[in-house]
N, C-alpha and C positions, 0 to 999 in steps of 0.2 A: 366506466373506469377510464382514466386517462392513459393514453399510450405513451410509453417511454421509448426513446430512440437510442439514448446513450445512458449507461449506468456506470458509475464509478464506485468501486468497492475498495475501501481502505482497510488493509490488514495490519494488525498489531499483535505481536507475540504474547503480550500480557493478558489478552482477552480470548476467550473460547471462540474459535472461528467456524466450526462445523455447521451449526444451525444457521448462522447469518450468511455464510457463503452459499449454502444450499438454497436459501431464499433468494439471494441475488441471482443465481443461475436460473432458478425457476421464473423469476420476473423477467429476466432477459429472454429466455426461451418463449414465454407466453406473449411477449411483445415484439419478438423478432428484433431485439435490440442488441447493440454492441455492449459488451461487458469488459471494462478495463479494471484490472486488479493491480493495486500498488501496495507496497510493503513499507511500513514505517520502521526505520532503524534509528538507534541512538546516534547522536552526533559524535564524531571521533574526538578523542581526547589527545591534545598535542603531547608529543613525547612518548606515547605508548605505541610501540610498533612503527614509529616514524623515524626516518633517518635524521641525524643531527643536522641542523641548518635547513631542514626542509620546511614545507609550508605548515602554517598553523591551522588548527581546525577552522578558525574564522575565515581564513583565505580559501579553504577548500569549499 
């Protein structure tokens, strides 16, 4: 089996996370690898919760 040194786990709220994150942790532990977890969030919509004259979502 190939040894992994760095593992990236991408989390998204619309998908069940428990089995896949458990697998990522297991693979990281077995390979003594670094595990980085990131979360995918929707892009902000301009005008909702933003101050008038502020940055647009494209600028953020």
